[in-house]
C-alpha positions as CSV (number, residue, x, y, z in Angstrom):
1,M,-20.4,-40.7,17.2
2,L,-21.2,-37.1,16.4
3,S,-21.2,-34.1,18.7
4,I,-23.5,-31.2,18.0
5,G,-23.0,-27.7,19.4
6,L,-25.8,-25.1,19.1
7,D,-25.6,-21.3,19.9
8,V,-29.2,-20.3,19.8
9,H,-30.4,-16.7,19.5
10,L,-33.6,-15.0,18.7
11,R,-32.8,-14.1,15.0
12,C,-30.3,-16.8,14.1
13,S,-28.5,-19.8,15.5
14,C,-25.1,-21.3,14.8
15,L,-24.6,-25.1,14.4
16,C,-21.4,-27.0,14.5
17,I,-21.2,-30.8,14.1
18,L,-17.9,-32.6,15.1
19,D,-17.1,-36.2,14.1
20,G,-15.8,-38.8,16.5
21,H,-12.3,-37.5,16.1
22,G,-13.2,-33.9,17.1
23,K,-12.9,-32.6,13.5
24,K,-15.5,-30.3,12.1
25,A,-17.9,-32.2,9.9
26,K,-20.4,-29.3,9.3
27,Q,-20.8,-25.7,10.4
28,M,-23.6,-23.3,9.5
29,T,-25.5,-20.3,10.6
30,I,-29.3,-20.7,10.5
31,G,-31.6,-17.7,10.4
32,G,-35.2,-18.1,11.7
33,S,-37.2,-20.5,13.6
34,W,-36.7,-23.8,15.4
35,A,-38.1,-25.5,12.3
36,Q,-35.1,-24.3,10.3
37,V,-32.7,-25.5,13.0
38,R,-34.3,-28.9,12.8
39,T,-33.9,-28.9,9.0
40,G,-30.2,-28.1,9.4
41,L,-29.8,-30.9,11.9
42,S,-31.6,-33.4,9.8
43,G,-29.2,-32.9,6.9
44,G,-26.4,-34.4,9.0
45,P,-22.8,-33.9,8.2
46,S,-21.5,-33.5,4.7
47,N,-17.9,-33.4,3.6
48,G,-18.6,-30.6,1.2
49,D,-20.1,-28.3,3.9
50,A,-17.2,-28.2,6.4
51,D,-15.5,-24.8,6.8
């Protein structure tokens, strides 16, 4: 199971996805609209994107 945290603001949003063990699977800052946030979520976690 994945957990997703969103910090939503007018100009940009921060997204963090944690795996079932609480380890960061993906973290990103998304500028712009809800459509761009949805695009970030639809990509799902990727080992290469974790910070």
